C-alpha positions in Angstrom: 54.1 -40.6 82.6 57.0 -41.1 80.2 56.8 -39.6 76.8 55.8 -43.0 75.0 53.0 -43.8 77.3 51.9 -40.3 76.8 51.8 -40.4 73.0 50.0 -43.7 73.2 47.3 -42.1 75.5 46.9 -39.3 73.3 46.4 -41.4 70.2 43.8 -43.3 71.7 41.8 -40.3 73.0 42.1 -38.8 69.4 40.8 -42.0 68.0 38.0 -42.0 70.3 37.0 -38.6 69.3 37.1 -39.3 65.6 35.1 -42.3 65.9 32.5 -40.7 68.2 30.4 -42.4 70.8 29.3 -46.2 70.0 25.9 -46.3 68.4 22.9 -46.9 71.1 21.3 -50.2 70.4 17.8 -49.5 68.8 14.9 -49.3 70.5 12.4 -52.3 70.3 10.1 -52.6 68.4 11.6 -50.7 65.1 9.7 -52.6 62.6 6.4 -54.3 62.3 5.6 -57.5 64.5 4.0 -60.5 63.2 1.6 -62.8 65.2 1.3 -66.3 63.9 -2.1 -68.0 64.2 -1.4 -71.6 63.5 -5.1 -72.1 62.7 -7.4 -71.1 60.1 -9.5 -67.7 60.6 -12.7 -67.7 62.7 -11.9 -69.4 65.9 -11.2 -67.8 69.2 -7.5 -67.7 68.8 -7.8 -65.8 65.5 -10.4 -63.4 67.2 -8.4 -62.5 70.4 -5.2 -62.1 68.4 -6.5 -59.6 65.9 -8.1 -57.5 68.9 -4.8 -57.8 70.8 -2.7 -56.8 67.4 -4.8 -53.7 67.1 -4.2 -52.6 70.6 -0.6 -53.7 70.5 -0.1 -51.4 67.7 -1.3 -48.4 69.5 0.6 -49.3 72.6 4.0 -50.2 70.8 3.7 -47.5 68.3 4.6 -50.3 65.4 2.2 -52.2 63.3 1.2 -55.6 64.5 -0.1 -58.1 62.1 -1.8 -61.3 62.3 -0.8 -64.2 59.7 -2.7 -67.4 59.6 -0.9 -70.6 59.1 -3.3 -73.3 59.4 -2.9 -77.1 59.2 -2.0 -80.4 61.0 -3.6 -79.4 64.3 -1.7 -76.1 64.3 1.7 -77.9 64.0 2.6 -76.1 60.7 2.5 -72.7 62.1 4.0 -73.7 65.4 7.0 -75.3 63.6 7.6 -72.0 61.7 7.8 -69.8 64.7 10.0 -72.3 66.4 12.6 -71.7 63.9 12.2 -67.9 63.6 14.6 -65.5 64.6 14.4 -64.9 68.3 14.3 -61.1 68.2 10.7 -60.5 69.1 9.3 -59.8 65.7 7.8 -63.1 65.2 5.2 -64.3 67.9 2.9 -67.2 68.2 -0.9 -67.2 69.5 -1.9 -70.6 70.6 -4.7 -72.5 72.6 -4.4 -75.8 74.6 -3.4 -77.5 71.1 0.2 -75.9 71.4 0.8 -77.8 74.6 -1.4 -81.1 74.1 -0.7 -81.9 70.3 3.0 -82.9 71.1 1.5 -85.5 73.7 -0.7 -87.0 71.3 1.1 -86.5 67.7 4.3 -88.6 67.1 7.1 -86.4 65.9 5.3 -83.2 66.4 8.3 -81.2 65.4 8.4 -79.0 68.4 8.9 -79.0 72.3 6.5 -76.7 73.9 8.6 -76.1 77.0 12.3 -75.8 75.3 11.6 -74.3 71.7 9.5 -71.3 73.1 9.8 -68.5 75.5 6.3 -68.0 77.3 5.3 -64.5 77.2 1.7 -64.7 78.9 -1.8 -66.1 79.0 -4.6 -64.0 77.3 -7.6 -65.4 78.0 -9.5 -68.8 79.1 -12.9 -69.7 77.3 -15.5 -72.3 78.5 -16.3 -75.0 75.8 -19.8 -76.1 75.1 -21.1 -79.4 73.7 -23.2 -78.7 70.6 -25.1 -80.7 68.2 -26.8 -80.1 64.8 -30.6 -79.5 65.5 -31.0 -82.8 63.1 -29.9 -84.8 65.9 -32.8 -86.3 68.0 -30.7 -86.7 71.2 -31.5 -83.4 73.2 -29.4 -84.3 76.3 -25.8 -85.6 77.2 -27.5 -88.6 78.8 -29.4 -89.5 75.6 -26.4 -88.8 73.4 -24.2 -91.4 75.7 -27.0 -93.8 75.2 -27.0 -93.5 71.5 -23.1 -93.9 71.2 -23.3 -97.0 73.6 -25.8 -98.6 71.4 -23.9 -97.7 68.2 -20.2 -97.3 68.7 -18.4 -95.1 66.4 -21.8 -93.9 65.0 -21.7 -90.3 66.7 -19.4 -88.2 65.0 -17.6 -84.9 66.4 -15.6 -82.4 64.5 -12.3 -80.8 65.7 -9.1 -79.2 64.4 -7.5 -82.5 64.7 -5.8 -84.8 67.2 -4.7 -82.9 70.2 -6.7 -80.0 69.6 -8.9 -78.3 72.3 -12.1 -79.9 70.8 -10.3 -83.4 70.2 -9.0 -83.4 74.0 -12.6 -82.3 75.4 -14.2 -85.2 73.3 -11.5 -87.8 74.7 -12.0 -86.9 78.1 -15.9 -87.2 77.5 -15.7 -90.4 75.6 -13.5 -91.9 78.3 -15.4 -91.0 81.1 -18.6 -92.1 79.5 -17.1 -95.2 78.4 -18.2 -95.0 74.6 -16.7 -94.6 71.3 -16.9 -91.5 69.1 -16.3 -90.9 65.4 -13.6 -88.0 65.1 -13.7 -85.9 61.9 -10.4 -83.5 61.7 -10.2 -80.1 60.1 -7.5 -77.7 59.3 -9.0 -75.2 61.8 -11.9 -74.8 64.5 -13.9 -72.3 61.9 -14.0 -74.9 59.2 -15.1 -77.6 61.7 -17.9 -75.5 63.2 -19.1 -74.6 59.6 -19.6 -78.4 59.0 -21.5 -78.8 62.2 -23.8 -76.1 61.5 -24.3 -77.6 57.9 -25.1 -80.9 59.4 -22.2 -82.8 57.7 -21.0 -83.7 61.4 -23.3 -84.4 64.4 -21.6 -82.9 67.2 -18.6 -80.7 68.4 -16.9 -79.4 71.7 -16.6 -75.7 70.8 -15.6 -72.5 72.7 -18.6 -70.6 73.8 -17.2 -67.5 72.0 -17.7 -69.1 68.6 -20.6 -71.3 69.0 -22.8 -68.7 71.0 -24.2 -67.0 68.0 -25.4 -70.3 66.3 -26.8 -71.2 69.5 -28.6 -68.1 69.7 -30.1 -68.3 66.1 -31.2 -72.2 66.7 -28.6 -73.3 64.1 -26.9 -75.4 66.8 -28.2 -77.0 70.0 -26.2 -76.6 73.1 -26.2 -79.9 75.2 -24.0 -79.1 78.0 -20.9 -76.8 78.9 -17.6 -78.2 79.9 -16.8 -76.0 83.1 -17.5 -76.9 86.7 -20.2 -74.1 86.9 -22.8 -72.8 84.5 -22.0 -70.3 81.7 -23.2 -66.6 82.4 -23.9 -66.7 78.8 -25.9 -70.0 78.7 -27.5 -70.0 82.1 -30.1 -72.6 81.1 -27.4 -75.2 79.7 -26.2 -77.7 82.3 -22.7 -78.7 82.7 -21.6 -82.1 81.6 -20.9 -83.0 85.4 -24.5 -82.3 86.3 -25.5 -84.1 83.1 -24.4 -87.7 84.2 -20.4 -87.4 84.2 -19.5 -86.0 87.8 -16.1 -84.5 87.8 -15.8 -83.7 84.2 -14.3 -80.4 83.5 -12.2 -78.8 80.7 -11.5 -75.2 80.0 -9.5 -74.0 77.2 -6.8 -71.1 77.4 -5.3 -68.7 74.9 -1.6 -67.4 75.1 1.4 -65.5 73.4 4.8 -67.1 73.0 8.1 -66.1 71.1 10.8 -68.3 69.8 13.4 -69.7 72.5 16.2 -67.3 73.0 14.1 -64.0 72.8 15.8 -61.7 74.9 14.4 -61.5 78.5 14.0 -57.7 78.2 11.8 -58.0 75.0 9.6 -60.9 76.5 9.3 -58.5 79.7 8.2 -55.5 77.5 5.7 -57.7 75.5 4.1 -59.1 78.5 3.8 -55.5 80.0 2.3 -54.2 76.6 -0.1 -57.1 76.3 -1.3 -56.6 80.0 -2.2 -52.8 79.3 -4.1 -53.8 76.2 -5.9 -56.5 77.7 -6.8 -54.2 80.7 -8.7 -51.9 78.6 -12.3 -51.9 79.7 -13.9 -51.7 76.4 -11.9 -54.8 75.2 -12.7 -57.0 78.3 -16.4 -56.0 77.8 -16.1 -57.1 74.0 -14.5 -60.4 74.8 -16.7 -60.9 78.0 -19.7 -60.6 76.0 -18.6 -63.7 73.9 -17.9 -65.8 76.8 -14.1 -65.1 77.0 -12.8 -64.1 80.3 -9.3 -62.1 80.1 -6.6 -63.6 82.0 -3.2 -62.2 82.0 -0.2 -64.3 83.6 1.6 -62.6 86.4 4.9 -62.9 84.6 6.5 -64.9 81.9 7.9 -67.3 84.4 4.6 -67.9 86.0 3.1 -68.8 82.7 6.1 -71.0 82.1 5.0 -72.8 85.2 1.3 -73.1 84.1 2.5 -74.7 80.5 4.7 -77.2 82.3 1.5 -78.5 84.5 -0.4 -78.3 81.4 2.2 -80.4 79.5 2.4 -83.1 82.1 -1.4 -83.3 82.3 -1.9 -84.0 78.5 1.1 -86.5 78.8 -0.9 -88.3 81.2 -3.9 -88.2 79.2 -2.1 -89.6 75.9 -0.2 -92.2 77.9 -3.6 -93.7 79.2 -5.5 -93.4 75.8 -7.1 -96.4 74.7 -5.5 -98.2 71.9 -6.9 -97.2 68.4 -8.3 -93.9 69.7 
């Protein structure tokens, strides 16, 4: 090596020694994580998110907080997360509405497949058709007969067009050939409160949230939406066995992040959520409320599930009767 090259090499080594080693990338997470629930408090998404947040705080060693941002069938909070920094510190808790709303609502403001990074499904919940005790009809068949005789008279509450309750009612009314009157709220909890109060006649709601009111006779369960009867309501028939064969509708909850969130962070969150939801005490607590824990095999597998769901809801929306 000539003297000039030797001198340059020595300078480079000296500079490296002065500068020191490159700083290591900070380990995730290094600050609190926020889970946005785009619905009002009181529904299943809120319930599951709060239990999950508590477990994740212990698992990840950082505070995980739940923030409710209700409005427009979940669109407002969902849009906020879609535009959040994709760094793993802002997550979104969703139900079917996340995928169905863009199919039913023009200019929803987000694309469920392009604007988010799927992490995992968290659970699935059977739904139940409930009525206020003042409603004289005690069976699905009787309710359908009333709706046929008086189109638009039988009302149902939901958290808006495209929400889980709305979709269940849409499928029900279409298959039965009837017209129902939809009453929209900012969140599932508010909708349920008004059905319990008698302001609205019926509602398609998760077993987990309606169960306590059914047990105290503040609501009457007419039928469950699953293909088989619920273990929590073994005496309540399915809609399929009540006169609408083939009817089935099950809701899901899930966690996502903004698109562009690093794959390593997504994988870490998937693993952490899986560990939390595997805890026997938590599974027992949710199971007692009709919520079945269900974690996706991987973020990619959940992405496939979302794509299939989006196609399903697009088909329903495209074939929706005019004016409904």
